[in-house]
N, CA, C and O atoms as a printed pandas DataFrame, in Angstrom:
     atom_number atom_name residue_name chain_id  residue_number  x_coord  y_coord  z_coord
0              1         N          MET        A               1  -16.249    5.841   11.552
1              2        CA          MET        A               1  -16.075    6.134   10.337
2              3         C          MET        A               1  -17.778    5.233    9.803
3              4         O          MET        A               1  -18.253    4.236   10.347
4              5         N          THR        A               2  -18.662    6.397    8.010
5              6        CA          THR        A               2  -19.360    6.312    7.798
6              7         C          THR        A               2  -19.369    4.973    6.952
7              8         O          THR        A               2  -18.323    4.476    6.534
8              9         N          SER        A               3  -20.422    4.510    6.763
9             10        CA          SER        A               3  -20.197    3.339    5.254
10            11         C          SER        A               3  -19.793    4.213    4.225
11            12         O          SER        A               3  -18.932    3.759    3.472
12            13         N          LYS        A               4  -20.335    5.731    3.933
13            14        CA          LYS        A               4  -20.213    6.281    3.114
14            15         C          LYS        A               4  -18.850    6.327    2.575
15            16         O          LYS        A               4  -18.495    5.937    1.463
16            17         N          GLU        A               5  -17.897    7.019    3.793
17            18        CA          GLU        A               5  -16.278    7.031    3.825
18            19         C          GLU        A               5  -15.660    6.089    4.221
19            20         O          GLU        A               5  -14.507    6.427    4.489
20            21         N          LEU        A               6  -15.851    5.060    4.395
21            22        CA          LEU        A               6  -15.566    3.267    4.119
22            23         C          LEU        A               6  -15.842    3.142    2.795
23            24         O          LEU        A               6  -15.041    2.320    2.352
24            25         N          LEU        A               7  -16.745    3.631    1.712
25            26        CA          LEU        A               7  -16.578    3.161    0.495
26            27         C          LEU        A               7  -15.616    3.748   -0.301
27            28         O          LEU        A               7  -15.010    2.985   -1.053
28            29         N          TYR        A               8  -15.323    4.950   -0.318
29            30        CA          TYR        A               8  -14.732    6.239   -0.817
30            31         C          TYR        A               8  -13.077    5.235   -0.241
31            32         O          TYR        A               8  -12.393    4.923   -1.215
32            33         N          ILE        A               9  -12.548    4.824    0.995
33            34        CA          ILE        A               9  -11.691    4.306    0.983
34            35         C          ILE        A               9  -11.524    2.995   -0.008
35            36         O          ILE        A               9  -10.459    2.973   -0.625
36            37         N          GLU        A              10  -12.595    1.709   -0.283
37            38        CA          GLU        A              10  -12.584    0.679   -0.856
38            39         C          GLU        A              10  -12.331    1.743   -2.249
39            40         O          GLU        A              10  -11.960    1.000   -3.157
40            41         N          ASP        A              11  -12.369    2.647   -2.565
41            42        CA          ASP        A              11  -12.473    2.506   -4.394
42            43         C          ASP        A              11  -10.942    3.263   -3.594
43            44         O          ASP        A              11   -9.817    2.801   -3.785
44            45         N          ALA        A              12  -11.087    3.876   -3.146
45            46        CA          ALA        A              12   -9.543    4.340   -3.351
46            47         C          ALA        A              12   -7.735    3.188   -3.050
47            48         O          ALA        A              12   -6.567    3.354   -3.401
48            49         N          LEU        A              13   -8.335    2.308   -2.394
49            50        CA          LEU        A              13   -7.813    1.334   -2.241
50            51         C          LEU        A              13   -7.623    1.046   -3.595
51            52         O          LEU        A              13   -6.496    0.929   -4.075
52            53         N          GLY        A              14   -8.866    0.898   -4.378
53            54        CA          GLY        A              14   -8.309    0.397   -5.962
54            55         C          GLY        A              14   -7.564    0.653   -6.987
55            56         O          GLY        A              14   -6.986    0.037   -7.883
56            57         N          HIS        A              15   -7.759    1.970   -6.548
57            58        CA          HIS        A              15   -7.472    2.515   -7.839
58            59         C          HIS        A              15   -5.356    2.441   -7.620
59            60         O          HIS        A              15   -4.593    2.276   -8.572
60            61         N          GLU        A              16   -4.823    2.652   -5.859
61            62        CA          GLU        A              16   -3.770    3.030   -5.872
62            63         C          GLU        A              16   -3.386    1.189   -5.986
63            64         O          GLU        A              16   -2.187    0.913   -6.025
64            65         N          GLN        A              17   -4.061    0.406   -6.018
65            66        CA          GLN        A              17   -3.775   -1.097   -6.673
66            67         C          GLN        A              17   -3.274   -1.253   -8.360
67            68         O          GLN        A              17   -2.260   -1.617   -8.955
68            69         N          TYR        A              18   -4.460   -0.811   -8.663
69            70        CA          TYR        A              18   -4.454   -0.881  -10.210
70            71         C          TYR        A              18   -3.299    0.507  -10.849
71            72         O          TYR        A              18   -2.738    0.219  -11.905
72            73         N          PHE        A              19   -2.920    2.117  -10.166
73            74        CA          PHE        A              19   -1.893    2.281  -10.303
74            75         C          PHE        A              19   -0.589    1.434  -10.160
75            76         O          PHE        A              19    0.154    1.312  -11.134
76            77         N          GLN        A              20   -0.354    0.959   -9.192
77            78        CA          GLN        A              20    0.378    0.344   -8.232
78            79         C          GLN        A              20    1.345   -0.904   -9.582
79            80         O          GLN        A              20    2.515   -0.842   -9.961
80            81         N          SER        A              21   -0.081   -2.193  -10.089
81            82        CA          SER        A              21    0.738   -2.696  -11.070
82            83         C          SER        A              21    0.038   -1.900  -12.974
83            84         O          SER        A              21   -0.277   -2.443  -14.033
84            85         N          LYS        A              22    0.065   -1.107  -12.716
85            86        CA          LYS        A              22    0.075   -0.644  -14.333
86            87         C          LYS        A              22    0.895   -0.040  -14.406
87            88         O          LYS        A              22    1.058    0.252  -15.591
88            89         N          CYS        A              23    1.940    0.585  -13.512
89            90        CA          CYS        A              23    3.031    1.158  -12.754
90            91         C          CYS        A              23    4.138    0.445  -13.532
91            92         O          CYS        A              23    4.637    0.854  -14.580
92            93         N          GLN        A              24    4.593   -1.174  -12.589
93            94        CA          GLN        A              24    5.062   -2.176  -12.688
94            95         C          GLN        A              24    5.257   -2.539  -13.770
95            96         O          GLN        A              24    6.298   -2.828  -14.360
96            97         N          GLN        A              25    3.591   -2.528  -14.242
97            98        CA          GLN        A              25    3.771   -3.604  -15.820
98            99         C          GLN        A              25    4.884   -2.365  -16.962
99           100         O          GLN        A              25    5.916   -2.769  -17.498
100          101         N          THR        A              26    4.478   -1.217  -17.085
101          102        CA          THR        A              26    5.588   -0.506  -17.597
102          103         C          THR        A              26    6.942   -0.140  -16.897
103          104         O          THR        A              26    7.869    0.432  -17.471
104          105         N          ALA        A              27    6.943   -0.315  -16.324
105          106        CA          ALA        A              27    8.667   -0.496  -15.670
106          107         C          ALA        A              27    9.501   -2.038  -16.409
107          108         O          ALA        A              27   10.697   -2.183  -16.660
108          109         N          ALA        A              28    8.958   -2.506  -16.505
109          110        CA          ALA        A              28    9.556   -3.757  -17.170
110          111         C          ALA        A              28    8.838   -4.332  -17.859
111          112         O          ALA        A              28    8.676   -5.533  -17.643
112          113         N          GLN        A              29    7.883   -3.449  -19.348
113          114        CA          GLN        A              29    9.115   -2.422  -20.686
114          115         C          GLN        A              29    9.162   -1.969  -21.148
115          116         O          GLN        A              29    8.715   -1.772  -22.278
116          117         N          LEU        A              30   10.207   -1.200  -20.014
117          118        CA          LEU        A              30   11.021    0.042  -19.869
118          119         C          LEU        A              30   12.507   -0.110  -20.161
119          120         O          LEU        A              30   13.250   -0.660  -19.349
120          121         N          GLN        A              31   13.108    0.565  -21.771
121          122        CA          GLN        A              31   14.231    0.248  -21.855
122          123         C          GLN        A              31   14.943    0.650  -20.952
123          124         O          GLN        A              31   15.625    0.111  -20.080
124          125         N          ASP        A              32   14.555    2.383  -21.460
125          126        CA          ASP        A              32   15.415    3.697  -20.353
126          127         C          ASP        A              32   16.080    3.262  -19.260
127          128         O          ASP        A              32   16.798    2.899  -20.192
128          129         N          GLY        A              33   16.613    2.902  -18.187
129          130        CA          GLY        A              33   17.042    3.065  -16.958
130          131         C          GLY        A              33   16.717    4.086  -16.053
131          132         O          GLY        A              33   16.582    3.761  -14.873
132          133         N          GLU        A              34   16.503    5.745  -16.513
133          134        CA          GLU        A              34   16.415    6.609  -15.643
134          135         C          GLU        A              34   15.361    6.255  -16.159
135          136         O          GLU        A              34   15.061    5.259  -15.500
136          137         N          LEU        A              35   14.299    6.462  -17.186
137          138        CA          LEU        A              35   12.535    6.930  -17.292
138          139         C          LEU        A              35   12.676    4.445  -16.582
139          140         O          LEU        A              35   11.699    3.854  -17.043
140          141         N          LYS        A              36   13.088    4.027  -16.220
141          142        CA          LYS        A              36   12.389    2.991  -15.365
142          143         C          LYS        A              36   12.281    2.915  -13.674
143          144         O          LYS        A              36   11.446    2.454  -12.897
144          145         N          THR        A              37   13.781    3.727  -13.501
145          146        CA          THR        A              37   14.015    3.428  -12.185
146          147         C          THR        A              37   12.589    4.607  -11.500
147          148         O          THR        A              37   12.238    4.656  -10.321
148          149         N          CYS        A              38   11.797    5.729  -13.070
149          150        CA          CYS        A              38   12.107    6.865  -12.383
150          151         C          CYS        A              38   10.228    5.681  -11.731
151          152         O          CYS        A              38    9.788    5.463  -10.602
152          153         N          VAL        A              39    9.627    5.190  -13.365
153          154        CA          VAL        A              39    8.469    4.886  -12.787
154          155         C          VAL        A              39    8.611    3.769  -11.813
155          156         O          VAL        A              39    7.636    3.224  -11.296
156          157         N          GLN        A              40    9.857    3.439  -11.572
157          158        CA          GLN        A              40    8.956    2.257  -10.791
158          159         C          GLN        A              40    9.295    3.107   -9.094
159          160         O          GLN        A              40    8.685    2.822   -8.064
160          161         N          GLN        A              41   10.243    4.008   -9.190
161          162        CA          GLN        A              41    9.823    5.045   -7.948
162          163         C          GLN        A              41    8.388    5.480   -7.928
163          164         O          GLN        A              41    8.104    5.868   -6.795
164          165         N          MET        A              42    7.204    5.574   -8.903
165          166        CA          MET        A              42    5.851    6.179   -8.874
166          167         C          MET        A              42    5.068    4.915   -8.402
167          168         O          MET        A              42    4.108    5.119   -7.659
168          169         N          ALA        A              43    5.493    3.110   -8.893
169          170        CA          ALA        A              43    4.892    2.101   -8.034
170          171         C          ALA        A              43    4.656    2.771   -6.347
171          172         O          ALA        A              43    3.679    3.226   -5.753
172          173         N          GLN        A              44    6.126    2.542   -5.979
173          174        CA          GLN        A              44    6.281    2.751   -5.255
174          175         C          GLN        A              44    6.140    3.833   -3.946
175          176         O          GLN        A              44    6.688    3.880   -2.845
176          177         N          LYS        A              45    5.393    4.454   -4.449
177          178        CA          LYS        A              45    4.588    5.462   -4.186
178          179         C          LYS        A              45    3.704    5.394   -3.955
179          180         O          LYS        A              45    3.406    5.521   -2.768
180          181         N          HIS        A              46    2.712    5.154   -4.917
181          182        CA          HIS        A              46    1.064    4.221   -4.987
182          183         C          HIS        A              46    0.487    3.152   -4.113
183          184         O          HIS        A              46   -0.702    2.964   -3.855
184          185         N          SER        A              47    2.116    2.114   -3.473
185          186        CA          SER        A              47    2.252    1.270   -2.382
186          187         C          SER        A              47    2.394    1.603   -1.182
187          188         O          SER        A              47    2.288    0.785   -0.269
188          189         N          GLN        A              48    2.683    2.979   -0.983
189          190        CA          GLN        A              48    2.810    3.772   -0.537
190          191         C          GLN        A              48    1.327    4.068    0.832
191          192         O          GLN        A              48    1.026    3.657    1.953
192          193         N          ILE        A              49    0.661    5.279   -0.487
193          194        CA          ILE        A              49   -0.697    5.494   -0.258
194          195         C          ILE        A              49   -1.558    4.569    0.278
195          196         O          ILE        A              49   -2.426    4.646    1.147
196          197         N          PHE        A              50   -1.128    3.640   -0.441
197          198        CA          PHE        A              50   -1.962    2.438   -0.518
198          199         C          PHE        A              50   -1.834    1.651    1.257
199          200         O          PHE        A              50   -2.828    1.479    1.963
200          201         N          GLN        A              51   -0.693    1.353    1.594
201          202        CA          GLN        A              51   -0.433    1.196    2.905
202          203         C          GLN        A              51   -1.448    2.117    4.326
203          204         O          GLN        A              51   -1.935    1.792    5.409
204          205         N          SER        A              52   -1.329    3.673    3.290
205          206        CA          SER        A              52   -1.984    4.756    4.433
206          207         C          SER        A              52   -3.167    4.533    4.774
207          208         O          SER        A              52   -3.622    4.265    5.885
208          209         N          PHE        A              53   -4.030    4.731    3.069
209          210        CA          PHE        A              53   -5.036    3.970    3.160
210          211         C          PHE        A              53   -5.744    2.680    4.041
211          212         O          PHE        A              53   -6.717    2.643    4.794
212          213         N          TYR        A              54   -4.631    1.489    3.506
213          214        CA          TYR        A              54   -5.768    0.398    4.217
214          215         C          TYR        A              54   -5.472    0.776    6.043
215          216         O          TYR        A              54   -6.279    0.451    6.913
216          217         N          GLY        A              55   -3.943    1.631    6.370
217          218        CA          GLY        A              55   -4.279    1.433    7.584
218          219         C          GLY        A              55   -5.584    2.878    8.338
219          220         O          GLY        A              55   -5.799    3.097    9.530
220          221         N          LEU        A              56   -6.000    3.360    7.525
221          222        CA          LEU        A              56   -6.922    4.279    7.399
222          223         C          LEU        A              56   -8.358    2.916    8.337
223          224         O          LEU        A              56   -9.162    3.549    9.022
224          225         N          LEU        A              57   -8.575    1.540    8.345
225          226        CA          LEU        A              57   -9.339    0.649    7.909
226          227         C          LEU        A              57   -8.833   -0.782    9.703
227          228         O          LEU        A              57   -9.358   -1.893    9.774
């Protein structure tokens, strides 16, 4: 893997961590159960994407 590809993966990991944490923060503030579940699922998806990228390393 080239250094440029590693930098891309590192950047993508950071973005996925950010998206996951924002989804978790937002879900904690939501009162609507259906919307809260949807945002929690988004957080889980970002966690899965993070793990996929991390697995490339």
